[in-house]
C-alpha positions in Angstrom: -0.1 0.0 -0.1 1.4 3.4 -1.0 2.0 6.1 1.6 0.3 9.5 0.4 0.7 13.0 2.2 -1.5 13.3 5.2 -3.2 16.6 6.7 -5.1 17.0 9.8 -8.9 16.6 9.3 -9.6 19.8 11.1 -9.1 19.6 14.9 -10.5 16.0 15.3 -7.0 14.4 15.6 -7.3 12.5 12.7 -5.0 12.7 9.4 -6.3 12.0 6.1 -4.8 11.6 2.6 -4.5 14.7 0.6 -6.7 12.8 -2.1 -9.7 11.0 -0.8 -12.4 9.0 -2.7 -15.9 10.6 -3.1 -18.4 7.8 -3.4 -21.5 9.2 -4.8 -21.2 7.1 -7.9 -21.2 3.9 -5.8 -24.8 4.6 -4.9 -26.6 6.0 -8.0 -26.8 9.2 -10.2 -23.9 8.2 -12.3 -25.4 5.1 -13.6 -25.4 1.6 -12.3 -22.1 0.3 -10.7 -22.2 -3.5 -9.5 -20.9 -4.4 -6.1 -17.8 -6.1 -7.6 -17.3 -2.9 -9.4 -17.5 -1.1 -6.1 -15.1 -3.3 -4.5 -12.6 -2.8 -7.2 -12.8 0.9 -7.0 -12.4 0.9 -3.2 -9.6 -1.7 -3.2 -7.6 0.5 -5.7 -8.2 3.6 -4.1 -6.9 2.0 -0.8 -4.0 0.5 -2.2 -2.9 3.8 -3.7 -2.6 5.2 -0.3 -6.2 7.0 0.0 -7.3 7.1 3.5 -10.5 9.3 3.3 -13.8 8.0 1.8 -16.7 10.5 1.7 -20.4 9.2 1.2 -23.7 10.2 2.1 -27.1 8.4 3.6 -28.8 9.3 0.4 -26.2 8.0 -2.0 -28.4 5.1 -3.5 -30.4 5.4 -0.4 -28.0 3.9 1.5 -26.5 1.6 -1.2 -23.2 3.5 -0.7 -22.8 3.3 3.0 -23.4 -0.1 2.9 -21.0 -1.0 0.1 -18.4 0.7 2.1 -19.2 -1.1 5.3 -18.8 -4.5 3.8 -15.4 -3.3 2.2 -14.3 -2.6 5.5 -15.3 -5.6 7.2 -13.3 -7.6 4.5 -10.3 -4.9 4.7 -9.9 -4.5 8.4 -6.1 -3.4 8.1 -7.0 -0.4 5.9 -7.2 2.2 8.9 -8.7 5.0 7.1 -11.3 7.2 8.0 -15.0 7.0 6.4 -17.3 10.4 6.7 -21.0 10.5 5.6 -23.7 13.3 5.4 -27.0 13.8 6.5 -30.3 16.2 5.9 -31.4 14.8 2.3 -33.7 12.4 3.5 -36.4 15.2 4.3 -38.0 18.1 2.7 -35.4 20.8 2.4 -36.9 23.2 5.0 -34.8 24.6 8.1 -37.3 22.9 10.5 -36.6 19.4 9.7 -33.0 20.0 10.7 -33.7 18.9 14.6 -32.2 16.6 16.9 -34.9 13.8 16.5 -34.4 13.7 12.9 -30.6 13.9 13.4 -31.0 10.8 15.6 -33.1 8.6 13.3 -31.0 9.7 10.4 -27.7 8.9 12.1 -29.3 5.7 13.7 -29.6 4.4 9.8 -26.1 5.6 8.8 -24.6 3.8 11.9 -26.4 0.7 10.7 -25.3 0.9 7.3 -21.9 1.8 8.2 -21.5 -0.9 11.0 -20.2 1.7 13.5 -21.4 2.8 17.1 -19.9 6.3 16.5 -19.5 8.1 13.0 -16.1 9.8 12.7 -17.5 12.9 11.1 -20.9 13.6 9.7 -21.7 16.7 7.7 -24.9 18.4 7.0 -25.8 17.7 3.4 -25.9 21.2 1.8 -29.0 22.4 3.9 -30.9 25.5 3.4 -28.9 28.7 4.0 -31.1 29.6 7.4 -29.6 26.2 9.0 -26.2 27.9 9.5 -27.5 30.6 11.6 -29.4 28.4 13.6 -27.9 27.7 17.4 -30.5 24.8 18.0 -29.0 23.1 15.1 -25.4 23.2 16.4 -26.5 22.6 20.0 -28.3 19.4 18.7 -24.9 18.5 16.9 -23.0 19.1 20.0 -25.3 16.9 21.9 -24.5 14.1 19.5 -20.7 14.4 19.9 -21.3 14.7 23.7 -23.2 11.0 23.7 -20.8 9.4 21.3 -23.2 9.2 18.4 -20.7 11.1 16.2 -17.3 12.0 16.9 -17.2 15.3 15.0 -19.5 17.4 12.8 -19.2 19.6 9.8 -21.1 21.0 6.8 -21.3 20.7 3.0 -21.9 24.0 1.5 -23.1 25.5 -1.8 -22.1 29.1 -1.2 -19.2 31.3 0.4 -21.4 33.0 2.9 -22.7 29.6 4.1 -18.9 28.3 4.4 -18.0 31.6 6.3 -21.0 31.5 9.0 -20.0 27.4 9.5 -16.4 28.2 10.0 -17.3 31.0 12.6 -18.8 28.2 14.7 -16.5 26.3 17.2 -17.8 23.0 16.8 -17.5 22.9 13.0 -14.4 20.9 12.0 -14.9 20.7 8.2 -16.5 22.3 5.4 -16.8 20.6 2.0 -17.2 23.0 -0.9 -16.9 23.0 -4.7 -13.4 23.9 -5.8 -11.9 23.5 -9.0 -10.3 25.5 -11.9 -13.8 26.4 -13.2 -14.9 27.4 -9.3 -12.4 29.7 -7.7 -14.6 31.9 -5.3 -13.5 29.7 -2.4 -9.8 31.0 -2.8 -11.1 34.6 -1.8 -12.3 34.2 1.5 -13.1 30.8 2.6 -9.7 29.1 2.2 -8.1 31.8 4.2 -10.9 31.8 7.0 -10.7 27.9 7.2 -6.8 28.1 7.7 -7.0 30.8 10.5 -9.6 28.5 12.3 -8.0 25.0 11.6 -11.4 23.7 9.8 -10.7 21.3 7.2 -11.4 21.9 3.7 -12.8 19.1 1.5 -12.9 19.8 -1.9 -15.6 18.2 -4.2 -16.6 18.2 -7.6 -13.0 18.7 -8.3 -13.1 18.0 -12.1 -16.4 19.8 -12.7 -18.3 16.3 -13.0 -15.5 15.1 -15.4 -15.3 18.2 -17.8 -12.0 18.6 -16.7 -10.7 15.1 -17.4 -10.5 16.5 -21.3 -12.5 13.3 -22.2 -15.7 14.9 -23.1 -17.0 16.5 -26.5 -20.1 18.7 -27.3 -21.5 15.3 -28.7 -20.7 13.3 -25.5 -24.1 12.0 -24.0 -24.7 10.3 -20.5 -27.2 7.8 -19.3 -30.4 8.7 -18.6 -30.0 8.0 -14.5 -26.6 10.1 -14.5 -27.2 13.4 -12.9 -25.0 14.9 -15.7 -28.2 14.3 -17.9 -31.2 15.1 -15.6 -29.6 18.0 -13.4 -28.0 19.9 -16.1 -30.0 22.8 -15.4 -30.8 22.2 -11.8 -33.9 20.3 -12.1 -33.2 17.9 -9.3 -30.7 19.8 -7.2 -28.3 22.9 -7.1 -27.1 23.1 -10.6 -23.6 23.9 -9.3 -23.4 20.3 -8.5 -23.5 19.6 -12.2 -20.6 20.6 -14.3 -19.9 23.2 -11.4 -22.9 25.2 -13.0 -21.1 26.2 -16.0 -22.8 25.5 -19.7 -21.8 22.2 -20.9 -20.5 23.5 -24.2 -18.5 26.3 -22.7 -17.1 24.0 -20.0 -15.9 21.7 -23.0 -14.3 24.3 -24.6 -12.7 25.7 -21.7 -11.4 21.9 -20.8 -9.5 22.1 -24.0 -7.8 25.1 -23.0 -7.2 23.7 -19.6 -5.6 20.6 -21.2 -3.3 22.4 -23.6 -1.3 23.8 -20.8 -1.1 20.6 -18.5 2.8 19.3 -18.6 3.8 16.4 -20.5 3.4 13.0 -18.9 0.3 14.3 -16.6 -3.1 13.7 -17.5 -5.7 16.8 -17.4 -7.5 15.2 -14.5 -4.3 14.8 -12.3 -3.2 18.4 -13.1 -6.7 19.7 -12.0 -6.8 17.4 -8.8 -3.1 18.3 -8.0 -3.8 22.0 -8.3 -6.8 21.8 -5.8 -4.6 19.9 -3.5 -1.6 22.9 -3.6 -4.1 25.7 -2.7 -3.3 26.8 1.1 -6.0 25.6 3.2 -7.2 22.7 1.4 -7.2 19.5 3.3 -8.4 16.8 0.8 -9.6 16.6 -2.6 -12.5 14.0 -3.1 -12.7 12.8 -6.7 -15.3 10.1 -7.6 -14.2 7.0 -9.6 -16.2 4.6 -11.2 -13.4 2.2 -12.5 -10.2 0.8 -10.5 -8.1 2.6 -13.4 -9.6 5.8 -12.4 -9.1 5.7 -8.8 -5.5 4.7 -9.2 -5.0 7.5 -11.7 -6.7 10.0 -9.4 -4.7 9.0 -6.4 -1.4 9.4 -8.5 -2.2 13.0 -8.8 -0.5 13.2 -5.2 2.9 12.7 -6.7 2.6 15.3 -9.6 4.5 18.7 -9.3 3.0 21.5 -11.4 4.9 24.3 -13.1 5.4 27.6 -11.6 2.9 29.3 -13.7 0.1 26.8 -13.6 -2.0 28.6 -11.1 -1.8 31.9 -13.1 -2.9 30.2 -16.1 -5.8 28.7 -14.3 -7.0 32.0 -13.0 -6.4 33.6 -16.5 -8.8 31.0 -18.1 -11.3 31.2 -15.2 -11.4 35.0 -15.2 -11.7 35.2 -19.0 -14.4 32.3 -19.3 -16.5 32.1 -16.0 -15.7 34.8 -13.6 -18.6 36.7 -14.5 -21.3 34.0 -14.6 -20.2 31.8 -11.7 -18.5 34.2 -9.1 -21.6 36.0 -8.0 -23.8 32.9 -7.9 -21.8 31.1 -5.4 
């Protein structure tokens, strides 16, 4: 098993690999993935030094959590950390974010994950008002106190949500979209997190695959893939799909991005490494649907980018996306 650079997961006392594995795709919304294929992806990630798996209770209605638990049972020596999310089982109104629901959701996740205490649970992009509720965070503190969870964080859509969360002393992590097509977290969120020693978990690092450079304007996706059904935000926040950029614009920008990626490095590896290089980032969590993809993503940890790479990313973003994306998130 390879050794990858580890960074502190907030103030939890745990360290995690700078590249983790997002496991949305092991549940649903990216097309079907068999149990054997899911295990192969988890095997490949672990063998490549990944020590963080990120999941959620709604990924395949618990399927992702259950698959990870079964894999862990078969791989007791892994020694990594599994974190999950909660909140999307109910209608997205602030009043559903209360202790009784938290207990019900977490009891189910603990069963699916086969653990007594969940190492870290994150609120799953709740309504904005939730971040300002003392009652919500008092409830989370009580769940830490009784051992249901060891720590908690939040997954956010927007900068202001992240900053409100970071200001709360119990929040150990903020999961946020950060990639070459979404630079706003660099402005205020990453500096605030660094000062507070709050973990930053960067999700959607490849803009739903756009930054891999593998797609063209003619590429199609399965009917049950969110890149088909949520392209314009019909099911959930549009920013979760292609990072909120219009697909054709993203394909064109991805070609430009690929053109300044150094020889011997794939666009996906460069995109992931660039995020990991940003001060304040704890870990980057690309998904993977094959063992080869999991290994390739993890190998980004050993990539060194040219000195001018960041400036070129910023120039591309400023020219193509800043006006449309920066004000929205």
